[in-house]
N, C-alpha and C positions, 0 to 999 in steps of 0.2 A: 504493500500500500504506500509506503514512504517513497519508493522508487517511482511509482506511478504519479504521485503528487509532485515530486521534484521534476519529473519529465514534463508534465503539463505546465508547471510554473516556468520552466526554461523556454517552452514554446511561446510564452507570452511576450518575450523580449523582442524577437524579430517582428512579431505582429505589431507591437506598439511602435517600433521604428518605422515600419512601412506606413502605418496610419499617420504618424507625425509628418512623414514626407508628403503624403497625399494631401493632408489638411493644409500644410503650409503653402504648397504650390497652388491649390485651389483658391485660397484666400488671396494669394499674391497676384493671381491672374484675374481677379475680379476687378471690374472697371471702377476707377475713382478711389479716393481714400478720404481720411478725415479732413484734410486741408482743402480738397477740391470742392467740398460742399460750401465753403466760405467764399462767396462771390466778391467780397470786398478786397481779397488778396490779389495783388498783381501777379502776373506770370513769373516775374523775377523773384518775388517774395515766396511764391510756391516752391520754386526750385531750391531756394535757400533753406526753407523749412524741411523739405524732403531730404536734402543733403545733410542737414543737422541731425535728423533721426535715422540716417543710413538707408533711406528708401531709394536712393539712386544707384546703389550697388547691384551687381549681378545677382540673380535669384539664388543661384547655388551658394554664393558667398553669404547672402543674407540667411539662408537656411542653416548653414553650419554655425553661424554666429548665434542664431536663435536657439539651436539645439545645444550649443555649449552653455548658453545662459540658463536653459531649462535644467540642465544637470546641476547647476548651482542654485536652483530654486527661483530663478528670475524668469518670469513669463512675459516680460515686457512692461511697457508703461501705457496707462490709459490716458490718452490725450483729452478725452471728454471729461474725465473726473480729476485729471491732473494728480494722479497718484499711481504707485505700482499696481499692476493687475492682481498680484497675490494679496496685497493689502485690501484692495477693493472687494475681491471675492470672499476673503476671509470674514468680512463684515456681514455677509448675507448668506453664505453657503450653509452655515449651520442651521439657520432658520428653515431653509428648504429641507435639510437632512432630517430634522426631527419630524417634520410633516411626512416626508417620504417613508421613513422607517416605521412610524406609527401606522401609516396607511398599509404598508407591506404586512405588518403584523396582523392587523384586523382583517385585511383581505384574505390572507392565507388561512387564518383561524375560521372565519365565517364560511369561506368556500369549502374548507375541508369538512366541517361539521354538516353543512347543508348538503354538500355533494354526496357524502356517505349515506346520510339518512334518506335522501331522495332516491338513491339507487336501491336501497333496501325496501323502499315503499313505492316501487315503480307502478305507474298508472294510478296512484292514489290522488286524492285532492291536493295534498301537500306537494306531490311531484308535479302536478299540473301548474300549481301556483309558482313553484320554483322555475319551471320552464318559462312561464310568463314573465317572471322577474328577470330572468337571464336575457330575454329578448329586449326588455325595457332598458336594462343596463347597457346593452350594446347599441341601442338606438338613440337614447336621449343624449343630446349634446351637453357638454359640461356647463356652458354658460346658462342654459335654460334651467337645469336643476339647481345651479348655484343661486340664480336670481329668485327662483321659486322658494328656496329655503330661507333666503334673506327676507323675502316678503312675509313668509309664514312665521318664522321664529324670531326675526329681528324687528320687523315693522309692526306686525299684528299682535303677536303675543308678548313681545319685549322680554323674551327668555334669554336669548343669546345675543352677543355683540355682532354687528353686521360687517365689521372690517377691522383691519389693523392687527397688531400683535398684543398691544396693551391698551387700556383705556386712555383717552385723551387727557394729557396732563397728569397721568398717574406717576406717583413717586413710591410705589410699593417696593419692598425688598424681601428677600428670604422666601419663606413658604407662601406668603401672600402673593408675591410676584409670580411664583411658579403656578399657583392656582389661577391667577389672572391670565397667564399665557395659555394654560390648558383650556380655559373657557373660550378663548379666541380661536383655538385650534379645532374645536368641535365641528364647525360647519365646513372648513376646507377638507378635513379628514373624511367627513361624511360623504362629501361629493366625490372625492378621489376613490374612496372605498367602493361606493356604489358603482362607479364607472369601471372599476377593475375586477370586482368580484364576480361579475357575470360570466366572463370567458373562463375564468379559473374554475368556477363551480361546474361549468359544462364539462371541462376536462376531468375533474374528479368524478363526476357522475358517470360519464362515459367509461372511464377506466374501471370503476367499480362494477358496472354492469357487465363488462367483458370478463373480468376476473371471476365474478360470482357464477358465471356459466361454465367455468373450467372444471375439469375432472378432479383436480386435487381438492377443490372446495367441496365437491360432492363426497369425496372420500373422507374429508375431515368431518363433515356432518354425519356420515355413516358411522364413524367411530364414536359418535355420541358426544362430541365436543359441544360446549355451549355456543350459542349463536354469537355472543359477544366475543368469544375467543376466536371463532372462525373469521369474523369481520376484521377485528383489529390486529390479530397476530398473523393471519394467513393472507387475507384478501388485501388489506390496506397496503402492505409493503410492496405488493406487485402493482396495485392500482396507482400508487403515487409516482411510479417511475416516469410516465409520460409528462406529468405535471412538473417534475423537477427540471425538465428542459426549458420550461417557461421562465425559470428563475433568472436566466441569462438576460431576459428583456424586461424584467420587472422594475429594477432600480432606474435604469435610463428611461424607461417608459413613464415612470412616475414623475421624473424630473421634467421630461418634455411635456407631459400632460398637465403638470402643475403650473406651467407658464400662464395659461389662461385662468386657471383657478386663483393664482396669486393676484392676478389683475382684478378679478371680480371681488375678492375679499380684501384687497389692499394689503396683502401679506408681504412684509418686507423680505422677500426671498430673492433667489438668483434669477427667477423668471423675468422680473421687471428689469433687472440689469441687462439681461440678454436682449430684450426688446429695445431698450434704449440704445444699446451698443449697435444693434442692427440698423436703426434709423440714422445714427450718427456715423456709421461706417468705422466704428472703433474696433478695428480688426484684431488687435492683440487680445482684447477681452473675448471676442467671438472665438478666436482660435483656442484660447485656454478652455473655454466652456465646452467647445466641441471635443477637445482632447479629453476633458473630464468625462463626457458622455461615452466616448469611445473606450476609455479606461474602465468605466463602470460596466460596459457591455462585455469586455474581455474578462473582467473580474467575475462577472455573473456567469459567464461560460465556464470559467475555471471552477467556481464553487459548484455549479451544476454537475460538472464531470466528476468532482470529488464525491458529492452526495450520491450521484448515480452509481459510482463504483462501490460506495459503502452499502448502498441498498441492494446492489446486484453484483456479487463477487465475480460473475462471469465476465464482466467488463474488464476487470483487472487481468484475468486469465487470458482473455483474447488479446489484450495489449501486449502481454508478456510473450505470448506465443508468436505474435506478429513482429516482434522485434523490440 
C-alpha cells in the first residue's frame, strides 16, 4: 500500500508541471492585460509599465521566471489590489474553504444515508420522493434557490442573516464570533449542499441497487446474517466504490460553484476575487486561482485512488502486477 501511495504521489509532479505550463501560456496568449484597459495611458507609458513588470520579455523566459518564483512561494503581484497575490488570496481563501469543507461533509453524509435507505426501499414512496428531489437538485439553478431562501428565511421570517460573514458593525470575539459566523454560513451551505447532493445520492442509490442483486449478498442473507450486517458490512463497501471516483471533482466543483453563491450571499470568499480579477484582467490572480483548482483536482484524484485501493485490494494487486 505504501509503494502504491508513493507511486501515485510521484505521478502528480509531472502532471502539475504540465498544467502550470499550459495555464501560463494560455493566460499569456490572451489579448490585453491590466494596463491596456486604462485608456488614459499613452502608448509610450504602456510600454514603460509593461517593461517595468517584465511583460515585454519572451514567453518562455517569463514562464521560467514565474515558475522559479512559484517555488519560492511568490505567485506574482496583483496590480488591481496592489499587493502580492499570496497575501490577497490568503485573506479570502479560508472563508471559501470552511464553506466548501462543510458542504462536502453534509453532502456526503446526506447522500450516503438517503442513497442507502432509498435503495433498500426501492419503489416505495420515500424512493419516489428521493428521485424527485434528485431531479430538482440537478435542475434548479443556484441563484434561484439562493434568492428563494433569502426571501423565505431572511426577509419573511427574519430567522437567518441574508448576507455577509458577520453582522454589520459586529465586534464579537471568541465563541460569540464563531456562532455568528456559523449563522451566516447556514444559507450558503444549504444551497451548495442541495445542488451537490442530488448527483451523489443517485450514484449511491444506483451502486447499492446493483450490489444488492449480486450473488454474494444472497449468500450472506442465506447464512442468516442480519439485514443491517448485510447492508453495511457487505453491500456498502462495494457500492461506495463508484462514488469514490467523484471525490476527485468535489472540492474544485464546490469552489467553482461557490462563485455564484458567494455573490448572492455577499460571502467574502475567493469567488468574488476571481470575478473581479477576470473583469480587470488581473492575470496573476487568475493564474494562481486556476492553478489552485487544478491542484485540488489532482489532489482529489490522488485521494480517490488511495481510498479506492483501500476499499478494493484488487486495485493494488493489479498495479503491482502491471509494473
